[in-house]
DRENZA-858496 format. One line per 10 residues: number of its first residue (from 1); their letters; for each residue x, y, z of N, C-alpha, C, O, CB. Coordinates in steps of 0.001 Angstrom, whole numbers, always signed. Glycine has a CB too. Example, Ala and Ser with C-alpha at 12.3 -4.5 7.8 and 13.67 -1.06 7.14 Angstrom:
DRENZA-858496
1) AS) +13190/-5690/+7800/+12300/-4500/+7800/+13200/-3300/+7800/+14236/-3319/+8465/+11308/-4473/+9046  +12850/-2250/+7080/+13670/-1060/+7140/+12900/+30/+7870/+13409/+1138/+8039/+14084/-598/+5725
***
This chain:
DRENZA-858496
1) MKKILSAIVV) +61992/+55730/-68510/+62503/+54602/-67733/+61400/+53978/-66883/+61294/+52756/-66776/+63665/+55052/-66839  +60570/+54853/-66272/+59475/+54353/-65454/+58499/+53531/-66284/+57968/+52523/-65819/+58746/+55509/-64781  +58265/+53982/-67542/+57354/+53246/-68413/+57907/+51862/-68732/+57160/+50884/-68762/+57104/+54026/-69705  +59222/+51778/-68972/+59847/+50486/-69269/+59728/+49550/-68071/+59383/+48378/-68217/+61331/+50673/-69655  +60021/+50091/-66869/+59915/+49271/-65652/+58480/+48810/-65427/+58240/+47679/-65004/+60411/+50058/-64426  +57539/+49686/-65709/+56127/+49324/-65537/+55725/+48216/-66492/+54981/+47305/-66127/+55230/+50543/-65750  +56227/+48301/-67731/+55913/+47279/-68720/+56502/+45931/-68308/+55854/+44896/-68466/+56438/+47692/-70101  +57736/+45938/-67778/+58378/+44698/-67322/+57580/+44071/-66185/+57393/+42854/-66146/+59829/+44970/-66867  +57111/+44902/-65264/+56319/+44402/-64138/+55032/+43757/-64617/+54646/+42703/-64112/+56003/+45532/-63163  +54358/+44374/-65589/+53108/+43830/-66120/+53347/+42485/-66796/+52603/+41531/-66568/+52470/+44814/-67112
11) VAAVVFAPSA) +54395/+42408/-67636/+54711/+41152/-68328/+55041/+40055/-67326/+54561/+38929/-67458/+55888/+41348/-69303  +55861/+40376/-66317/+56229/+39387/-65307/+55006/+38900/-64549/+54898/+37715/-64235/+57251/+39970/-64334  +54086/+39808/-64255/+52879/+39414/-63529/+52041/+38447/-64333/+51449/+37523/-63774/+52052/+40635/-63170  +51981/+38648/-65655/+51207/+37760/-66518/+51873/+36400/-66636/+51211/+35365/-66557/+51031/+38378/-67902  +53215/+36409/-66829/+53948/+35161/-67052/+53977/+34299/-65812/+53796/+33084/-65893/+55362/+35451/-67502  +54206/+34924/-64644/+54414/+34155/-63426/+53180/+34062/-62530/+53249/+33508/-61433/+55534/+34753/-62654  +52071/+34592/-62986/+50854/+34506/-62175/+50381/+33069/-62071/+50492/+32327/-63047/+49745/+35382/-62766  +49850/+32639/-60913/+49332/+31277/-60778/+48208/+31019/-61766/+47333/+31865/-61952/+48841/+31029/-59352  +48228/+29868/-62391/+47221/+29543/-63404/+45954/+29007/-62751/+46013/+28235/-61794/+47775/+28516/-64408  +44816/+29423/-63275/+43542/+28905/-62796/+43209/+27580/-63456/+42280/+26888/-63039/+42430/+29909/-63049
21) QAQFALDLKL) +43970/+27225/-64489/+43746/+25986/-65201/+44332/+24814/-64417/+45322/+24965/-63702/+44354/+26057/-66606  +43706/+23643/-64560/+44284/+22433/-63997/+45604/+22147/-64700/+45684/+22222/-65926/+43310/+21230/-64132  +46640/+21820/-63932/+47974/+21634/-64495/+48252/+20201/-64925/+49074/+19976/-65813/+49005/+22059/-63498  +47588/+19234/-64319/+47814/+17833/-64628/+46547/+17197/-65201/+45429/+17572/-64848/+48274/+17078/-63376  +46748/+16232/-66088/+45612/+15517/-66678/+45956/+14032/-66794/+47083/+13664/-67126/+45244/+16109/-68077  +44968/+13196/-66515/+45087/+11759/-66707/+44064/+11341/-67757/+42882/+11668/-67647/+44874/+10981/-65363  +44524/+10618/-68774/+43643/+10158/-69843/+43529/+8641/-69794/+44537/+7939/-69720/+44162/+10621/-71225  +42305/+8141/-69836/+42049/+6708/-69964/+41447/+6470/-71337/+40439/+7080/-71693/+41100/+6182/-68828  +42079/+5563/-72125/+41640/+5325/-73489/+41279/+3855/-73686/+41991/+2957/-73237/+42727/+5747/-74483  +40151/+3633/-74370/+39707/+2290/-74738/+39444/+2293/-76236/+38769/+3187/-76748/+38424/+1855/-73930
31) AYALPMGDYT) +39978/+1290/-76946/+39889/+1340/-78404/+39883/-59/-79007/+40040/-1064/-78315/+41048/+2150/-78978  +39696/-84/-80328/+39876/-1293/-81123/+40935/-969/-82165/+40896/+99/-82777/+38522/-1773/-81790  +41891/-1890/-82377/+43006/-1620/-83275/+43100/-2671/-84374/+42837/-3852/-84144/+44311/-1562/-82495  +43477/-2229/-85564/+43653/-3104/-86722/+45123/-3124/-87129/+45747/-2068/-87231/+42765/-2639/-87907  +45694/-4329/-87366/+47113/-4414/-87723/+47353/-4207/-89211/+46531/-4575/-90050/+47671/-5755/-87305  +48511/-3605/-89520/+48942/-3420/-90908/+50447/-3613/-90968/+51145/-3364/-89985/+48535/-2007/-91453  +50951/-4053/-92108/+52378/-4241/-92263/+52846/-5592/-91758/+52044/-6501/-91548/+53113/-3155/-91552  +54168/-5717/-91562/+54788/-7003/-91257/+55515/-6996/-89915/+56106/-5993/-89514/+55753/-7382/-92357  +55457/-8161/-89220/+56328/-8377/-88062/+57787/-8270/-88508/+58558/-7435/-88035/+56051/-9769/-87402  +58115/-9145/-89427/+59407/-9155/-90107/+59120/-9263/-91602/+57963/-9396/-91999/+60329/-10341/-89602
41) LNSPLSDSVS) +60147/-9208/-92426/+59955/-9185/-93864/+59104/-10366/-94338/+59415/-11524/-94058/+61303/-9193/-94569  +58025/-10051/-95061/+57102/-11053/-95624/+56374/-11883/-94562/+55961/-13012/-94829/+57864/-11983/-96540  +56218/-11321/-93357/+55448/-11980/-92289/+54389/-11006/-91792/+54607/-10312/-90798/+56382/-12446/-91107  +53236/-10943/-92475/+52207/-9952/-92133/+51673/-10110/-90717/+51456/-11227/-90248/+51063/-10045/-93107  +51463/-8991/-90042/+50813/-8996/-88735/+49441/-9650/-88801/+49048/-10385/-87897/+50688/-7577/-88199  +48722/-9375/-89876/+47341/-9853/-90001/+47254/-11368/-90172/+46163/-11930/-90077/+46667/-9176/-91174  +48397/-12051/-90424/+48379/-13507/-90480/+48312/-14125/-89089/+47907/-15276/-88930/+49605/-14018/-91215  +48712/-13354/-88087/+48749/-13864/-86719/+47624/-13328/-85843/+47088/-14058/-85009/+50065/-13527/-86092  +47261/-12054/-86026/+46201/-11444/-85218/+45249/-10675/-86118/+45657/-10065/-87106/+46795/-10509/-84135  +43980/-10716/-85760/+42978/-9999/-86548/+42708/-8604/-86006/+42181/-7753/-86723/+41688/-10785/-86588
51) GALPIGLDAR) +43060/-8361/-84757/+42818/-7070/-84133/+43231/-7109/-82680/+43691/-8135/-82180/+41350/-6670/-84259  +43064/-5972/-81997/+43445/-5873/-80589/+42540/-4872/-79885/+41857/-4070/-80522/+44930/-5459/-80445  +42552/-4936/-78552/+41746/-4024/-77731/+42672/-3203/-76829/+42892/-3577/-75677/+40701/-4817/-76875  +43210/-2105/-77325/+44131/-1292/-76528/+43441/-618/-75341/+42350/-61/-75459/+44778/-238/-77406  +44118/-689/-74195/+43706/+16/-72983/+44871/+917/-72608/+45951/+426/-72279/+43325/-983/-71803  +44669/+2223/-72651/+45778/+3143/-72468/+45602/+4090/-71302/+44480/+4444/-70939/+45978/+3925/-73700  +46715/+4500/-70715/+46720/+5502/-69647/+47818/+6516/-69951/+48987/+6152/-70084/+46937/+4838/-68237  +47439/+7790/-70061/+48387/+8875/-70316/+48403/+9808/-69115/+47367/+10056/-68498/+48018/+9653/-71615  +49583/+10323/-68786/+49724/+11330/-67728/+50408/+12543/-68341/+51499/+12433/-68900/+50543/+10773/-66494  +49755/+13716/-68234/+50254/+14911/-68919/+50363/+16101/-67963/+49624/+16209/-66984/+49338/+15269/-70097
61) YRFTPNLSAG) +51308/+16987/-68279/+51434/+18267/-67591/+51148/+19385/-68581/+51687/+19386/-69687/+52845/+18431/-66960  +50306/+20338/-68194/+49954/+21452/-69077/+50921/+22617/-68865/+51006/+23181/-67774/+48495/+21909/-68826  +51644/+22963/-69922/+52522/+24123/-69886/+51740/+25406/-70169/+52047/+26469/-69630/+53662/+23960/-70896  +50724/+25283/-71025/+49781/+26362/-71294/+48401/+25695/-71402/+48322/+24467/-71426/+50165/+27178/-72623  +47314/+26477/-71468/+46004/+25844/-71653/+45925/+24998/-72913/+45145/+24047/-72973/+44929/+26897/-71693  +46731/+25335/-73928/+46688/+24604/-75198/+47676/+23451/-75280/+47378/+22421/-75885/+46948/+25545/-76325  +48850/+23614/-74677/+49944/+22668/-74881/+50253/+21876/-73621/+50425/+22441/-72541/+51186/+23398/-75343  +50320/+20545/-73776/+50702/+19674/-72672/+51610/+18568/-73193/+51664/+18310/-74395/+49451/+19076/-71977  +52314/+17924/-72286/+53207/+16833/-72656/+53311/+15862/-71496/+53092/+16228/-70341/+54604/+17365/-73054  +53649/+14615/-71815/+53750/+13626/-70757/+54134/+12266/-71297/+54827/+12160/-72309/+52450/+13531/-70006
71) VYFQYAPAFV) +53680/+11227/-70616/+54016/+9847/-70978/+52737/+9071/-71270/+51662/+9398/-70768/+54827/+9156/-69845  +52879/+8033/-72096/+51735/+7172/-72383/+52116/+5711/-72185/+53255/+5308/-72420/+51224/+7404/-73818  +51131/+4927/-71744/+51287/+3479/-71585/+50040/+2817/-72158/+48921/+3288/-71955/+51506/+3078/-70073  +50249/+1726/-72871/+49105/+1027/-73460/+49335/-485/-73436/+50402/-978/-73802/+48859/+1511/-74910  +48307/-1199/-72996/+48319/-2662/-73035/+47158/-3112/-73913/+46036/-2628/-73769/+48215/-3282/-71588  +47439/-4050/-74833/+46423/-4431/-75813/+46364/-5947/-75991/+47188/-6505/-76716/+46705/-3757/-77158  +45406/-6632/-75344/+45181/-8043/-75679/+44694/-8156/-77116/+43899/-7336/-77574/+44156/-8691/-74708  +45178/-9183/-77833/+44883/-9306/-79260/+44128/-10591/-79552/+44109/-11518/-78742/+46171/-9260/-80080  +43506/-10629/-80723/+42736/-11783/-81174/+43605/-12606/-82125/+43958/-12151/-83213/+41405/-11338/-81869  +43944/-13831/-81696/+44875/-14674/-82454/+44152/-15386/-83592/+43018/-15841/-83446/+45550/-15704/-81528
81) KNCSPGFSCS) +44843/-15469/-84736/+44342/-16223/-85887/+45199/-17479/-86091/+46367/-17522/-85706/+44348/-15338/-87173  +44591/-18491/-86703/+45321/-19688/-87143/+46018/-20421/-86003/+47152/-20876/-86155/+46341/-19308/-88183  +45342/-20536/-84863/+45886/-21326/-83759/+45672/-22809/-84071/+44564/-23216/-84421/+45214/-20933/-82394  +46712/-23603/-83947/+46633/-25031/-84294/+45659/-25769/-83394/+45578/-25466/-82204/+48012/-25681/-84200  +44911/-26736/-83934/+43965/-27528/-83128/+44678/-28208/-81957/+45773/-28750/-82109/+43262/-28590/-84007  +44050/-28167/-80815/+44621/-28779/-79630/+45542/-27875/-78838/+46029/-28255/-77773/+45354/-29989/-80015  +45785/-26670/-79358/+46649/-25711/-78672/+45824/-24512/-78197/+44739/-24245/-78712/+47798/-25246/-79604  +46353/-23805/-77216/+45762/-22566/-76742/+46719/-21427/-77067/+47905/-21493/-76744/+45458/-22630/-75214  +46200/-20379/-77709/+47048/-19277/-78167/+46572/-17944/-77600/+45373/-17723/-77434/+47066/-19219/-79698  +47503/-17077/-77311/+47181/-15731/-76848/+48232/-14759/-77376/+49360/-15145/-77683/+47107/-15677/-75294
91) ASGVRLGIEA) +47840/-13498/-77475/+48756/-12469/-77967/+48424/-11145/-77295/+47288/-10909/-76885/+48675/-12337/-79515  +49426/-10291/-77190/+49217/-8971/-76586/+50308/-8018/-77052/+51358/-8434/-77542/+49202/-9064/-75037  +50034/-6743/-76887/+51008/-5716/-77227/+51117/-4697/-76109/+50161/-4468/-75368/+50631/-5028/-78537  +52281/-4091/-75992/+52523/-3058/-74982/+53238/-1891/-75649/+54136/-2092/-76467/+53362/-3617/-73783  +52839/-672/-75298/+53497/+540/-75777/+53861/+1412/-74577/+53107/+1495/-73608/+52582/+1319/-76776  +55008/+2053/-74650/+55433/+2984/-73613/+56219/+4102/-74285/+57150/+3834/-75045/+56289/+2266/-72510  +55850/+5363/-74010/+56542/+6444/-74684/+56200/+7812/-74138/+55571/+7941/-73087/+56239/+6405/-76129  +56625/+8836/-74868/+56362/+10230/-74513/+55519/+10868/-75609/+55541/+10423/-76757/+57691/+11020/-74306  +54779/+11908/-75252/+53892/+12545/-76220/+53726/+14022/-75917/+53932/+14470/-74790/+52533/+11858/-76232  +53350/+14766/-76940/+52949/+16164/-76811/+51529/+16284/-77355/+51199/+15695/-78384/+53941/+17128/-77573
101) VYAFMPDAGF) +50699/+17044/-76662/+49282/+17185/-77028/+48946/+18669/-77189/+49293/+19493/-76343/+48354/+16524/-75952  +48265/+18991/-78289/+47820/+20361/-78505/+46296/+20404/-78539/+45665/+19724/-79347/+48412/+20933/-79814  +45711/+21213/-77651/+44261/+21411/-77588/+43903/+22717/-78295/+44469/+23767/-77989/+43759/+21429/-76106  +42975/+22653/-79231/+42653/+23826/-80039/+41717/+24805/-79332/+41860/+26017/-79492/+42033/+23390/-81336  +40756/+24292/-78551/+39803/+25162/-77852/+39607/+24647/-76431/+38553/+24093/-76118/+38439/+25224/-78609  +40607/+24823/-75565/+40563/+24223/-74228/+39432/+24722/-73338/+39043/+24030/-72397/+41849/+24472/-73543  +38904/+25895/-73613/+37835/+26440/-72775/+36440/+26235/-73359/+35448/+26673/-72775/+38067/+27906/-72553  +36364/+25573/-74504/+35067/+25372/-75157/+34403/+24087/-74685/+35042/+23232/-74072/+35234/+25343/-76677  +33125/+23964/-74977/+32391/+22749/-74622/+32865/+21538/-75398/+32806/+20410/-74908/+30918/+22947/-74856  +33346/+21785/-76636/+33938/+20720/-77446/+35341/+21162/-77831/+35521/+22207/-78456/+33069/+20405/-78720
111) NPWVSLGTGW) +36325/+20371/-77460/+37720/+20748/-77621/+38454/+19764/-78524/+38822/+18682/-78066/+38407/+20828/-76261  +38679/+20102/-79794/+39469/+19230/-80670/+40935/+19216/-80215/+41440/+20215/-79702/+39364/+19701/-82152  +41607/+18086/-80404/+43004/+17979/-79998/+43765/+17050/-80943/+43174/+16241/-81658/+43108/+17472/-78548  +45087/+17188/-80925/+45953/+16311/-81702/+47189/+16017/-80861/+47660/+16882/-80123/+46340/+16955/-83081  +47718/+14795/-80972/+48904/+14432/-80208/+49915/+13732/-81109/+49560/+13097/-82102/+48528/+13532/-79017  +51181/+13865/-80732/+52273/+13194/-81439/+53214/+12605/-80402/+53697/+13309/-79515/+53034/+14179/-82394  +53470/+11303/-80521/+54331/+10638/-79554/+55310/+9693/-80216/+55215/+9411/-81410/+53501/+9889/-78554  +56249/+9209/-79426/+57211/+8205/-79869/+57636/+7394/-78661/+57633/+7899/-77538/+58443/+8860/-80568  +58005/+6128/-78886/+58359/+5298/-77752/+58859/+3929/-78163/+59509/+3771/-79196/+57185/+5151/-76845  +58545/+2940/-77337/+58980/+1561/-77575/+57763/+650/-77554/+56795/+902/-76837/+60029/+1107/-76513
121) EWATLKTTGG) +57824/-410/-78347/+56678/-1309/-78481/+57118/-2763/-78343/+58183/-3152/-78822/+55975/-1091/-79834  +56276/-3560/-77677/+56490/-4998/-77522/+55262/-5744/-78032/+54131/-5298/-77835/+56781/-5364/-76036  +55487/-6878/-78685/+54396/-7758/-79137/+54737/-9188/-78724/+55830/-9682/-79003/+54182/-7659/-80702  +53793/-9843/-78060/+54036/-11189/-77528/+52981/-12167/-78041/+51789/-11860/-78052/+54038/-11171/-75983  +53434/-13343/-78464/+52551/-14424/-78897/+52921/-15683/-78117/+54084/-16084/-78086/+52658/-14666/-80446  +51917/-16306/-77486/+52155/-17507/-76682/+51288/-18657/-77188/+50132/-18466/-77565/+51866/-17231/-75187  +51866/-19841/-77187/+51156/-21060/-77570/+51402/-22123/-76512/+52548/-22415/-76168/+51608/-21561/-78973  +50332/-22695/-76003/+50464/-23753/-75005/+49730/-24990/-75488/+48595/-24924/-75960/+49918/-23294/-73629  +50414/-26128/-75356/+49808/-27389/-75750/+50185/-28508/-74810/+49864/-29675/-75033/+50206/-27747/-77154  +50892/-28114/-73728/+51318/-29110/-72775/+52742/-29569/-73042/+53101/-29872/-74179/+50381/-30286/-72801
131) GEADASATLD) +53544/-29617/-71999/+54886/-30156/-72123/+55798/-29304/-72987/+55796/-28076/-72902/+54822/-31533/-72679  +56584/-29986/-73828/+57598/-29311/-74631/+57011/-28519/-75792/+57741/-27817/-76492/+58577/-30317/-75158  +55706/-28623/-76004/+55082/-27891/-77105/+54833/-26425/-76756/+54541/-25628/-77647/+53773/-28554/-77494  +54943/-26051/-75475/+54712/-24672/-75072/+55793/-23760/-75648/+56979/-24086/-75628/+54673/-24557/-73540  +55354/-22610/-76162/+56308/-21673/-76764/+55800/-20246/-76621/+54597/-20007/-76514/+56547/-22011/-78253  +56720/-19318/-76623/+56360/-17899/-76608/+57409/-17105/-77367/+58580/-17484/-77408/+56223/-17372/-75155  +56984/-16011/-77961/+57902/-15141/-78707/+57510/-13691/-78467/+56328/-13349/-78498/+57884/-15472/-80236  +58499/-12845/-78227/+58284/-11415/-78031/+59176/-10632/-78971/+60391/-10825/-79001/+58554/-11012/-76570  +58563/-9749/-79738/+59300/-8834/-80592/+59209/-7442/-79994/+58170/-7062/-79454/+58757/-8855/-82047  +60280/-6686/-80087/+60217/-5305/-79604/+61053/-4412/-80494/+61952/-4872/-81198/+60696/-5205/-78143
141) GWEYFNIQVG) +60741/-3119/-80450/+61453/-2161/-81276/+60892/-760/-81110/+59922/-534/-80386/+61393/-2574/-82729  +61521/+161/-81792/+61151/+1573/-81700/+59856/+1840/-82441/+59703/+1487/-83611/+62266/+2461/-82254  +58921/+2474/-81732/+57709/+2995/-82369/+58039/+4422/-82811/+58119/+5331/-81986/+56447/+2955/-81382  +58230/+4610/-84113/+58692/+5894/-84627/+57727/+7031/-84314/+58137/+8126/-83926/+58901/+5804/-86118  +56448/+6752/-84490/+55446/+7798/-84274/+54149/+7192/-83768/+53833/+6035/-84043/+55193/+8587/-85570  +53416/+7989/-83033/+52095/+7628/-82542/+51236/+8890/-82642/+51296/+9756/-81769/+52149/+7064/-81058  +50446/+8990/-83697/+49634/+10176/-83960/+48174/+9894/-83598/+47612/+8874/-83997/+49755/+10607/-85448  +47574/+10803/-82843/+46167/+10656/-82478/+45443/+11985/-82654/+46014/+13055/-82443/+46027/+10151/-81025  +44183/+11894/-83041/+43328/+13069/-83232/+41975/+12770/-82588/+41433/+11678/-82758/+43167/+13427/-84764  +41439/+13726/-81859/+40153/+13490/-81206/+39466/+14781/-80802/+39893/+15878/-81164/+40340/+12617/-79992
151) GDVALSKMFS) +38392/+14624/-80045/+37639/+15770/-79552/+37033/+15455/-78196/+36420/+14403/-78013/+36544/+16171/-80547  +37203/+16368/-77243/+36695/+16178/-75879/+35413/+16973/-75657/+35333/+18151/-76003/+37756/+16595/-74848  +34428/+16326/-75084/+33196/+16992/-74665/+33278/+17216/-73163/+33389/+16257/-72400/+31924/+16150/-75047  +33226/+18462/-72732/+33365/+18786/-71314/+32097/+18415/-70550/+31010/+18903/-70860/+33678/+20280/-71131  +32246/+17550/-69553/+31136/+17201/-68673/+31137/+18072/-67424/+30091/+18314/-66824/+31205/+15723/-68286  +32311/+18535/-67042/+32502/+19455/-65927/+33902/+20023/-66049/+34600/+19728/-67019/+32288/+18747/-64539  +34337/+20843/-65075/+35691/+21381/-65133/+36735/+20272/-64975/+37863/+20405/-65448/+35884/+22444/-64049  +36352/+19180/-64308/+37308/+18111/-64038/+37254/+16966/-65042/+38253/+16280/-65256/+37075/+17572/-62669  +36075/+16755/-65667/+35909/+15576/-66504/+35526/+15945/-67940/+34778/+16893/-68181/+34855/+14658/-65903  +36060/+15168/-68879/+35654/+15273/-70281/+35764/+13898/-70918/+36489/+13029/-70433/+36526/+16317/-71051
161) VGPYVGFSGG) +35039/+13716/-72006/+35051/+12436/-72710/+34814/+12696/-74190/+34139/+13657/-74560/+33976/+11460/-72134  +35375/+11831/-75037/+35170/+12025/-76460/+35875/+10971/-77295/+36680/+10200/-76773/+35642/+13390/-76864  +35577/+10931/-78597/+36157/+9935/-79496/+37555/+10333/-79964/+37945/+11497/-79884/+35251/+9727/-80699  +38295/+9346/-80450/+39588/+9629/-81051/+39954/+8528/-82032/+39423/+7419/-81966/+40672/+9775/-79972  +40866/+8843/-82941/+41454/+7856/-83839/+42970/+8009/-83759/+43483/+9090/-83469/+40935/+8033/-85318  +43678/+6910/-84021/+45126/+6962/-83928/+45802/+6090/-84966/+45229/+5114/-85451/+45567/+6550/-82558  +47026/+6456/-85298/+47824/+5683/-86240/+49254/+5680/-85735/+49827/+6739/-85481/+47733/+6266/-87689  +49841/+4488/-85587/+51209/+4373/-85087/+51990/+3432/-85982/+51420/+2566/-86646/+51229/+3876/-83620  +53314/+3612/-85991/+54139/+2760/-86838/+55552/+2626/-86310/+56085/+3539/-85680/+54173/+3301/-88242  +56149/+1480/-86573/+57513/+1255/-86121/+58096/-5/-86722/+57539/-580/-87657/+57562/+1178/-84613
171) TYTTLSGSFG) +59219/-427/-86176/+59927/-1608/-86661/+60422/-2429/-85479/+61019/-1887/-84549/+61107/-1208/-87578  +60176/-3732/-85512/+60715/-4617/-84483/+62171/-4934/-84807/+62509/-5246/-85949/+59876/-5923/-84374  +63026/-4851/-83790/+64460/-5071/-84011/+65023/-6235/-83199/+66137/-6687/-83463/+65225/-3816/-83674  +64265/-6729/-82211/+64746/-7823/-81360/+63668/-8884/-81225/+62483/-8574/-81100/+65162/-7298/-79966  +64096/-10143/-81250/+63195/-11273/-81052/+63725/-12108/-79895/+64878/-12538/-79904/+63062/-12131/-82352  +62877/-12333/-78906/+63236/-13190/-77784/+62087/-14154/-77534/+60932/-13845/-77826/+63557/-12351/-76506  +62407/-15325/-76992/+61350/-16288/-76762/+61843/-17550/-76087/+63009/-17669/-75711/+60691/-16635/-78050  +60932/-18477/-75946/+61254/-19761/-75332/+60501/-20861/-76061/+59390/-20661/-76552/+60906/-19764/-73820  +61136/-22030/-76117/+60507/-23199/-76725/+61036/-24437/-76010/+62238/-24704/-75987/+60789/-23270/-78271  +60086/-25191/-75420/+60488/-26400/-74710/+61437/-26135/-73562/+62297/-26965/-73263/+61121/-27354/-75658
181) GTNASVSIPS) +61292/-24972/-72904/+62138/-24651/-71770/+63448/-23991/-72125/+64219/-23655/-71227/+62414/-25865/-71014  +63731/-23790/-73403/+64960/-23138/-73844/+64677/-21686/-74207/+63774/-21407/-74996/+65576/-23885/-75045  +65447/-20756/-73632/+65257/-19333/-73879/+66348/-18805/-74807/+67491/-19261/-74771/+65253/-18549/-72555  +65972/-17836/-75636/+66936/-17243/-76559/+66491/-15833/-76922/+65304/-15509/-76861/+67091/-18112/-77833  +67455/-14996/-77300/+67177/-13631/-77729/+68159/-13258/-78823/+69365/-13459/-78676/+67264/-12634/-76540  +67647/-12714/-79924/+68501/-12361/-81053/+68081/-11005/-81616/+66932/-10587/-81477/+68437/-13450/-82152  +69023/-10338/-82247/+68735/-9112/-82981/+68294/-9498/-84386/+68956/-10286/-85061/+69980/-8160/-83018  +67176/-8941/-84816/+66673/-9245/-86154/+67574/-8573/-87187/+67780/-7361/-87117/+65193/-8778/-86317  +68113/-9326/-88143/+68987/-8722/-89164/+68286/-7586/-89904/+67081/-7638/-90151/+69446/-9788/-90170  +69053/-6571/-90248/+68482/-5400/-90921/+67715/-5766/-92179/+66683/-5165/-92477/+69574/-4419/-91268
191) ANRAFHSWFQ) +68219/-6759/-92925/+67575/-7150/-94182/+66217/-7796/-93951/+65395/-7851/-94866/+68468/-8104/-94953  +65971/-8287/-92732/+64702/-8961/-92428/+63723/-8081/-91656/+62617/-8516/-91336/+64970/-10217/-91638  +64122/-6855/-91357/+63231/-5954/-90626/+62202/-5336/-91574/+62463/-5155/-92763/+64042/-4846/-89918  +61035/-5019/-91025/+59956/-4462/-91853/+59141/-3463/-91046/+59098/-3521/-89817/+59039/-5587/-92395  +58505/-2555/-91749/+57647/-1561/-91108/+56273/-2158/-90839/+55724/-2873/-91677/+57523/-294/-91983  +55719/-1861/-89662/+54347/-2275/-89337/+53620/-1087/-88712/+54251/-127/-88271/+54336/-3515/-88366  +52315/-1158/-88677/+51534/-65/-88110/+50219/-590/-87539/+49799/-1713/-87816/+51263/+1015/-89172  +49590/+255/-86739/+48283/-40/-86152/+47383/+1167/-86343/+47794/+2307/-86126/+48408/-407/-84642  +46160/+905/-86747/+45128/+1947/-86807/+44121/+1645/-85713/+43599/+532/-85639/+44434/+2009/-88225  +43844/+2620/-84868/+42910/+2395/-83766/+41867/+3512/-83681/+42122/+4659/-84049/+43673/+2287/-82442
201) FGVKGTLNL) +40707/+3145/-83191/+39637/+4114/-82965/+38944/+3756/-81660/+38711/+2582/-81371/+38619/+4136/-84157  +38617/+4782/-80873/+38036/+4483/-79573/+37543/+5729/-78877/+37164/+6709/-79518/+39038/+3777/-78704  +37552/+5681/-77536/+37035/+6765/-76722/+38055/+7085/-75634/+38740/+6197/-75128/+35653/+6397/-76106  +38145/+8376/-75283/+39064/+8852/-74257/+38306/+9600/-73173/+37458/+10444/-73463/+40142/+9752/-74872  +38615/+9285/-71926/+38094/+10040/-70793/+39237/+10744/-70096/+40292/+10144/-69886/+37339/+9122/-69809  +39053/+12020/-69727/+40120/+12810/-69131/+39710/+13331/-67757/+38603/+13837/-67573/+40496/+13974/-70048  +40630/+13197/-66793/+40456/+13753/-65460/+41468/+14880/-65298/+42674/+14651/-65389/+40633/+12656/-64348  +40981/+16101/-65057/+41850/+17258/-64869/+42100/+17473/-63383/+41161/+17574/-62592/+41230/+18525/-65507  +43369/+17540/-63014/+43739/+17644/-61605/+44349/+19017/-61288/+44719/+19278/-60143/+44727/+16528/-61236
***
């Protein structure tokens, strides 16, 4: 009986002992993204934008040295294609969601990692030409998955930096916008919905708190 009690005490001490590892992490990501797929059926993303510059901020809590989870936010100004002469065009995307991250060698100088997330995505296109010609459209929908793979180089116990690549995909289900001062919002019919995706590559900096 004493041996059993001793074993329980040892296990409890290991499980509930204060961790020497930083429990919180903030990630800042800068990347370039390429569009694939369609906004809606037979309307390719690449017909409207040639690429985007995602700027992301992730906040994570470490449950173990290897496993963490949290939320991600990303804003991405995009490069518009085929803007009509005499008009000014701009486009951007926003992502917001949750993610889980697994670090393979958290105590090593180089730490490979992989993350899987899901959330919601918005894409906005604006055209200004003065007066009633001004228009904007925003599509939004579920981002089914957001997969990223990278590697961190430790600069100190608090800071690391390294490259990453990512692939995300989803479907826009709602279209809202304005034209000539008139606002409207509609659900995109199921028959007109299409899958789209983004491939991005960039660099991530991490602050361990």
